[in-house]
Structure formats: structure tokens, C-alpha cells
Backbone as CSV, one residue per row, in Angstrom:
resi,resn,N_x,N_y,N_z,CA_x,CA_y,CA_z,C_x,C_y,C_z
1,MET,-104.213,-110.197,-247.105,-103.149,-109.078,-246.425,-103.387,-108.723,-244.847
2,LYS,-105.019,-108.962,-244.856,-105.114,-108.421,-243.279,-104.907,-109.780,-242.230
3,THR,-105.009,-111.030,-243.063,-104.433,-112.175,-242.309,-103.116,-112.133,-241.876
4,PHE,-102.344,-111.683,-242.909,-100.694,-111.685,-243.011,-100.435,-110.543,-241.722
5,LEU,-100.982,-109.600,-241.798,-101.052,-108.443,-240.769,-101.358,-109.099,-239.219
6,ASN,-102.552,-109.725,-239.005,-102.695,-109.969,-237.901,-101.727,-111.210,-237.327
7,ILE,-101.250,-111.791,-238.002,-100.297,-112.690,-237.542,-98.912,-112.104,-236.931
8,ASN,-98.559,-111.227,-237.817,-97.545,-110.599,-237.427,-97.894,-109.577,-236.357
9,ILE,-98.842,-109.168,-235.923,-99.215,-108.414,-234.757,-99.021,-109.141,-233.632
10,ALA,-99.546,-110.208,-233.793,-99.847,-111.285,-232.612,-98.261,-111.709,-232.417
11,SER,-97.641,-111.832,-233.258,-96.032,-112.679,-233.000,-95.369,-111.433,-232.512
12,PHE,-95.414,-110.231,-232.769,-94.696,-108.996,-232.437,-95.085,-108.768,-230.678
13,LEU,-96.157,-108.847,-230.468,-96.762,-108.837,-229.159,-96.289,-110.335,-228.123
14,TYR,-96.336,-111.292,-228.707,-95.831,-112.336,-227.894,-94.403,-112.214,-227.759
15,ALA,-93.493,-111.754,-229.062,-92.266,-111.661,-228.799,-91.872,-110.269,-227.715
16,ILE,-92.419,-109.224,-227.765,-92.379,-108.426,-226.584,-92.728,-108.807,-225.173
17,ALA,-93.732,-109.559,-225.285,-93.862,-110.306,-223.676,-92.775,-111.085,-223.141
18,LEU,-92.072,-111.618,-224.043,-90.987,-112.426,-223.562,-89.541,-111.600,-223.615
19,PHE,-89.416,-110.560,-224.392,-88.368,-109.948,-224.144,-88.276,-108.653,-223.330
20,VAL,-89.134,-108.110,-223.271,-88.990,-107.007,-222.147,-88.431,-107.451,-220.596
21,PRO,-89.109,-108.578,-219.997,-88.537,-109.343,-218.874,-87.189,-109.782,-218.870
22,LEU,-86.992,-110.408,-219.871,-85.659,-111.115,-220.088,-84.470,-109.904,-220.399
23,GLN,-84.641,-109.100,-220.790,-83.767,-107.772,-221.190,-83.650,-107.212,-219.824
24,PHE,-84.728,-106.936,-218.992,-84.346,-106.549,-217.465,-83.538,-107.566,-216.719
25,MET,-83.751,-108.767,-216.974,-82.791,-109.916,-216.323,-81.466,-109.710,-216.682
26,LEU,-81.380,-109.541,-217.898,-79.900,-109.550,-218.611,-79.083,-107.911,-218.117
27,ASN,-79.753,-107.117,-218.275,-79.332,-105.706,-217.770,-79.364,-105.338,-216.443
28,ILE,-79.692,-106.277,-215.583,-79.482,-105.823,-213.910,-78.433,-105.007,-213.338
29,ASN,-77.170,-105.438,-213.932,-76.130,-104.740,-213.194,-76.109,-103.384,-213.880
30,ARG,-76.503,-103.126,-215.098,-76.398,-101.654,-215.680,-77.495,-100.851,-215.120
31,ILE,-78.770,-101.359,-214.992,-79.632,-100.586,-214.332,-79.657,-100.372,-213.212
32,ILE,-79.044,-101.193,-212.233,-78.904,-100.865,-211.033,-77.658,-99.745,-210.792
33,ARG,-76.645,-100.057,-211.791,-75.522,-98.866,-211.827,-76.047,-97.705,-211.971
34,LEU,-77.018,-97.655,-213.525,-77.437,-96.271,-213.737,-78.596,-95.467,-212.892
35,THR,-79.119,-96.379,-212.132,-80.348,-95.854,-211.471,-79.943,-95.758,-209.799
36,ASP,-79.159,-96.585,-209.361,-78.883,-96.654,-208.017,-80.075,-96.944,-207.259
37,MET,-80.450,-98.046,-207.800,-81.653,-98.787,-207.031,-81.064,-100.191,-206.594
38,SER,-81.639,-100.084,-205.378,-81.254,-101.713,-204.764,-81.550,-102.993,-205.547
39,SER,-80.804,-103.987,-205.562,-81.346,-105.063,-206.262,-82.460,-105.659,-205.675
40,SER,-82.860,-105.810,-204.596,-84.064,-106.442,-204.153,-85.377,-105.337,-204.679
41,MET,-85.048,-104.354,-204.832,-86.092,-103.423,-205.485,-86.192,-103.479,-206.555
42,PHE,-84.979,-103.809,-207.416,-85.288,-103.959,-208.842,-85.666,-105.379,-209.222
43,TRP,-85.243,-106.609,-208.493,-85.971,-107.460,-208.741,-87.662,-107.683,-208.471
44,THR,-88.021,-106.980,-207.390,-89.322,-106.755,-207.077,-90.204,-106.251,-208.450
45,LEU,-89.395,-104.933,-209.085,-89.927,-104.228,-209.921,-90.090,-105.280,-211.281
46,ASN,-88.781,-106.044,-211.681,-88.652,-106.961,-212.757,-89.878,-108.037,-212.351
47,ILE,-90.197,-108.529,-211.174,-91.247,-109.429,-211.410,-92.507,-108.984,-211.602
48,MET,-92.694,-107.799,-211.227,-94.072,-107.005,-211.546,-94.390,-106.608,-213.089
49,ILE,-93.207,-106.186,-213.258,-93.313,-105.863,-215.042,-93.284,-107.129,-215.717
50,GLY,-92.840,-108.338,-215.221,-92.911,-109.499,-215.904,-94.294,-110.081,-215.993
51,CYS,-94.925,-110.064,-214.826,-96.217,-110.688,-214.625,-97.302,-109.839,-215.399
52,ILE,-97.236,-108.242,-215.220,-98.268,-107.718,-215.998,-97.770,-107.623,-217.406
53,THR,-96.642,-107.775,-217.858,-96.433,-108.132,-219.270,-97.087,-109.411,-219.791
54,LEU,-96.618,-110.573,-219.252,-97.363,-111.950,-219.416,-98.674,-111.935,-219.383
55,THR,-99.302,-111.387,-218.441,-100.802,-111.475,-218.434,-101.681,-110.548,-219.229
56,SER,-101.098,-109.360,-219.579,-101.688,-108.374,-220.478,-101.577,-108.916,-221.984
57,ILE,-100.485,-109.514,-222.247,-100.410,-109.576,-223.952,-101.548,-110.478,-224.433
58,PRO,-101.815,-111.500,-223.997,-102.611,-112.451,-224.463,-104.264,-112.080,-224.728
59,PHE,-104.786,-110.739,-223.543,-105.764,-110.166,-223.739,-105.788,-109.038,-224.710
60,LEU,-104.316,-108.499,-224.967,-104.317,-107.496,-225.767,-104.432,-108.206,-227.243
61,ILE,-103.759,-109.099,-227.349,-103.862,-109.903,-228.809,-105.245,-110.285,-229.065
62,ARG,-105.931,-110.576,-227.954,-107.477,-111.153,-228.365,-108.386,-109.752,-228.807
63,ARG,-107.994,-108.748,-228.034,-108.761,-107.205,-228.407,-108.354,-106.877,-229.653
64,ILE,-107.046,-106.692,-230.071,-106.608,-106.191,-231.136,-106.571,-106.949,-232.506
65,THR,-106.058,-107.860,-232.406,-105.712,-108.910,-233.618,-106.952,-109.890,-233.940
66,PHE,-107.566,-110.414,-233.149,-108.389,-111.365,-233.556,-110.039,-110.843,-233.585
67,LYS,-110.011,-109.719,-233.920,-111.422,-109.499,-234.128,-112.087,-110.086,-235.269
68,SER,-110.966,-110.476,-236.581,-111.300,-111.369,-237.543,-111.198,-112.587,-237.154
69,THR,-111.636,-113.567,-237.829,-111.160,-115.092,-237.189,-110.439,-115.437,-238.378
70,LEU,-109.429,-116.184,-237.884,-108.237,-116.734,-238.560,-108.271,-118.025,-238.685
71,HIS,-107.848,-118.668,-239.981,-107.896,-119.834,-240.105,-107.118,-120.617,-238.931
72,LYS,-107.469,-121.992,-238.741,-106.709,-122.630,-237.671,-105.175,-122.666,-238.203
73,SER,-104.866,-122.852,-239.319,-103.432,-123.192,-239.397,-102.719,-122.097,-239.367
74,PHE,-103.368,-120.894,-239.719,-102.602,-119.578,-239.278,-102.542,-119.168,-237.782
75,GLU,-103.343,-119.577,-237.220,-103.346,-119.503,-235.656,-102.184,-120.317,-235.244
76,ARG,-101.862,-121.446,-235.705,-100.903,-122.110,-235.229,-99.263,-121.793,-235.677
77,ILE,-99.345,-120.851,-236.814,-98.030,-120.354,-237.322,-97.714,-119.255,-236.073
78,ILE,-98.697,-118.647,-235.349,-98.385,-117.789,-234.508,-97.597,-118.117,-233.162
79,CYS,-97.902,-119.486,-232.762,-97.220,-120.047,-231.754,-95.570,-120.318,-232.174
80,LEU,-95.245,-120.097,-233.184,-93.942,-120.370,-233.560,-92.985,-118.990,-234.060
81,SER,-94.018,-118.276,-234.516,-93.362,-116.916,-235.385,-93.133,-116.064,-234.518
82,TRP,-93.308,-115.887,-233.246,-92.757,-114.797,-232.119,-91.323,-114.932,-232.382
83,PHE,-91.025,-115.987,-232.302,-89.237,-116.490,-232.084,-88.559,-115.725,-232.922
84,VAL,-89.076,-115.467,-234.459,-88.152,-114.418,-235.442,-88.307,-112.907,-234.634
85,TYR,-89.106,-112.627,-234.288,-89.120,-111.010,-233.744,-88.186,-111.070,-232.330
86,PHE,-88.451,-112.118,-231.699,-87.546,-111.951,-230.343,-85.934,-112.057,-230.939
87,VAL,-85.761,-112.981,-231.762,-84.283,-112.728,-232.164,-84.033,-111.473,-232.562
88,LEU,-84.694,-110.920,-233.410,-84.561,-109.566,-234.226,-84.522,-108.492,-232.924
89,PHE,-85.210,-108.716,-231.883,-85.119,-107.650,-230.775,-83.891,-107.687,-230.288
90,THR,-83.509,-108.894,-229.595,-82.164,-109.142,-228.892,-81.125,-108.586,-229.641
91,TYR,-80.848,-108.999,-231.056,-79.781,-108.565,-232.104,-79.781,-107.030,-232.024
92,LEU,-80.871,-106.570,-232.065,-80.842,-104.862,-232.182,-80.256,-104.521,-230.872
93,ILE,-80.836,-104.908,-229.975,-80.516,-104.091,-228.567,-79.106,-104.419,-228.271
94,SER,-78.644,-105.721,-228.849,-76.902,-105.757,-228.549,-76.187,-104.894,-229.592
95,ARG,-76.681,-104.668,-230.532,-76.028,-103.753,-231.456,-76.097,-102.081,-231.078
96,ILE,-77.368,-101.622,-230.686,-77.685,-100.558,-230.304,-77.167,-100.039,-228.888
97,ILE,-77.140,-100.972,-227.844,-76.726,-100.684,-226.589,-75.689,-101.643,-226.097
98,PRO,-74.209,-101.470,-226.879,-73.393,-102.874,-226.237,-72.922,-102.547,-224.952
99,VAL,-72.291,-103.788,-224.440,-71.961,-103.856,-223.335,-70.702,-102.947,-223.264
100,THR,-70.447,-102.070,-222.416,-68.931,-101.314,-222.512,-68.229,-101.376,-221.247
101,ASN,-69.003,-102.059,-220.109,-68.055,-101.975,-218.549,-68.409,-103.716,-218.264
102,GLU,-67.134,-104.112,-218.386,-67.176,-105.584,-217.835,-67.967,-105.990,-216.727
103,GLY,-68.333,-105.054,-215.657,-69.360,-105.510,-214.889,-70.744,-105.543,-214.919
104,ASP,-71.155,-105.221,-216.385,-72.379,-105.266,-216.699,-72.668,-106.531,-217.404
105,MET,-71.802,-107.531,-217.543,-71.903,-108.777,-218.103,-72.718,-109.403,-216.814
106,PRO,-73.753,-110.393,-217.457,-74.638,-110.977,-216.698,-73.996,-112.444,-216.279
107,SER,-74.207,-112.681,-215.112,-73.669,-114.297,-214.664,-73.672,-115.291,-215.338
108,PRO,-72.824,-115.997,-215.449,-72.869,-117.335,-216.298,-74.020,-118.193,-216.019
109,GLY,-74.576,-118.200,-214.911,-75.658,-119.077,-214.162,-77.124,-118.728,-214.995
110,LEU,-77.199,-117.193,-214.960,-78.264,-116.706,-215.816,-78.509,-117.216,-217.170
111,GLY,-77.552,-117.963,-217.744,-77.889,-118.490,-219.131,-78.886,-119.667,-219.273
112,PHE,-78.683,-120.264,-217.952,-79.313,-121.666,-217.872,-80.831,-121.212,-217.706
113,ILE,-80.812,-120.162,-216.949,-82.500,-119.753,-216.629,-82.910,-119.377,-217.927
114,LEU,-82.241,-118.661,-218.540,-82.804,-117.565,-219.853,-83.349,-118.984,-220.912
115,ILE,-82.129,-119.958,-221.112,-82.489,-120.878,-221.898,-83.887,-121.768,-221.670
116,THR,-84.038,-121.982,-220.361,-85.049,-122.838,-219.709,-86.352,-122.114,-220.102
117,ILE,-86.160,-120.289,-220.065,-87.515,-119.850,-220.162,-88.042,-119.669,-221.632
118,VAL,-86.949,-119.543,-222.290,-87.108,-119.588,-223.925,-87.603,-120.782,-224.348
119,LEU,-87.102,-121.946,-224.122,-87.463,-123.303,-224.277,-89.182,-123.513,-223.925
120,THR,-89.524,-122.875,-222.748,-90.890,-123.221,-222.078,-91.841,-122.228,-222.647
121,TYR,-91.469,-121.213,-223.091,-92.207,-119.985,-223.466,-93.374,-120.379,-224.672
122,PRO,-93.038,-121.507,-225.358,-93.904,-121.686,-226.321,-95.225,-122.521,-225.813
123,LEU,-94.936,-123.252,-224.612,-95.970,-123.740,-224.106,-96.900,-122.524,-223.328
124,PHE,-96.543,-121.461,-222.966,-97.390,-120.251,-222.661,-97.967,-119.655,-223.843
125,VAL,-97.428,-119.680,-224.926,-98.128,-119.146,-226.148,-99.261,-120.087,-226.453
126,ILE,-98.783,-121.509,-226.561,-100.099,-122.362,-226.972,-101.197,-122.335,-225.655
127,VAL,-100.825,-122.324,-224.497,-101.791,-122.300,-223.575,-102.421,-121.078,-223.553
128,SER,-101.908,-119.665,-223.473,-102.577,-118.683,-223.617,-103.544,-118.586,-224.596
129,LYS,-103.024,-119.117,-226.226,-103.812,-118.953,-227.083,-104.859,-119.609,-226.970
130,PHE,-104.964,-120.914,-226.446,-106.121,-121.651,-226.400,-107.279,-121.320,-224.972
131,LEU,-106.602,-120.780,-223.797,-107.504,-120.396,-223.129,-108.069,-119.107,-223.307
132,ILE,-107.285,-118.004,-223.478,-107.866,-116.588,-223.451,-108.266,-116.245,-225.065
133,VAL,-107.526,-116.767,-226.025,-107.683,-116.012,-227.413,-108.849,-116.765,-228.064
134,ASP,-109.200,-118.222,-227.854,-110.042,-118.859,-228.443,-111.426,-118.925,-227.399
135,GLN,-111.237,-118.269,-226.531,-112.608,-118.048,-225.556,-113.595,-117.231,-226.486
136,LYS,-113.328,-116.556,-227.319,-114.124,-115.636,-228.045,-114.677,-116.288,-229.009
137,SER,-113.988,-117.462,-229.853,-114.438,-118.343,-230.740,-115.427,-119.459,-230.306
138,MET,-115.372,-119.308,-228.789,-116.069,-120.434,-228.435,-117.544,-120.065,-228.045
139,LYS,-117.496,-118.578,-227.783,-118.765,-117.967,-227.471,-119.604,-117.754,-228.861
140,ASP,-119.003,-117.500,-229.949,-119.479,-117.396,-231.111,-120.566,-118.245,-231.637
């Protein structure tokens, strides 16, 4: 049961690491309209939040979930299971906070960028898992 919980916590954290920056990108018009922030200030903030999230999550996963060693096959499941949580978060946000203003719709070109990010994110998960999380097991 502890292994199952560790896998789900790691998958949840990897999904959050992608979900937060992408939601900022998708809701740029809504956030700028509600906060009266300039778009250049928002993009700077978005890049900072994305970098902080993407660099801190693997270390957080190492610290929280991998105190116990997982079997290698379970560790490989984490590289794909984040997608379930990501889809769930995206669906929940679209239902909880629907787009009510036509001006809040993201631009069509942003879809290509988001597809590229989502398709390359498993590479980030694999690389971060082997470079950061497995460093602990190499030292033991």
C-alpha cells in the first residue's frame, strides 16, 4: 500500500509541475484582465513560476516519496501515470472556472505550443527521475 501511495504522490507532483505553468499560459487574458497586470510582467512572472515549479518538483519528489526504495518497474510507471492527474486537473478547472468572456479564449497558435510541451514533458520526467531521484540510490 505504501508503494501505491508513493507512486500516486509522485505522479500528482509531476502533474502539478506541468499543470500550473500551462494554466497560466492558457488563462493569460483572464489573469491580465482581473489583475490589471501588463502582459510583459505577466510573462516574466509565468516564466519564473514555471522554472521554480519544474526545478523544485523533482527534488520534492526525492525528499518526500522516495525515502523508501521502489521496485524499478514501479518507478517506470511514474513516468507515464502523471498524465492521468494532468487530465483530471485540466477537466476540473474547465468545469469549475468556465470561460465566460470571449476575450478570455487563448489564441489558436498557443495550442501548438501546448501540444509540444505536453508531448515532450515525459522526457523531462524521465530525465529528472534518473538524474535527480536516482542519485540517492546511486549513493547507497
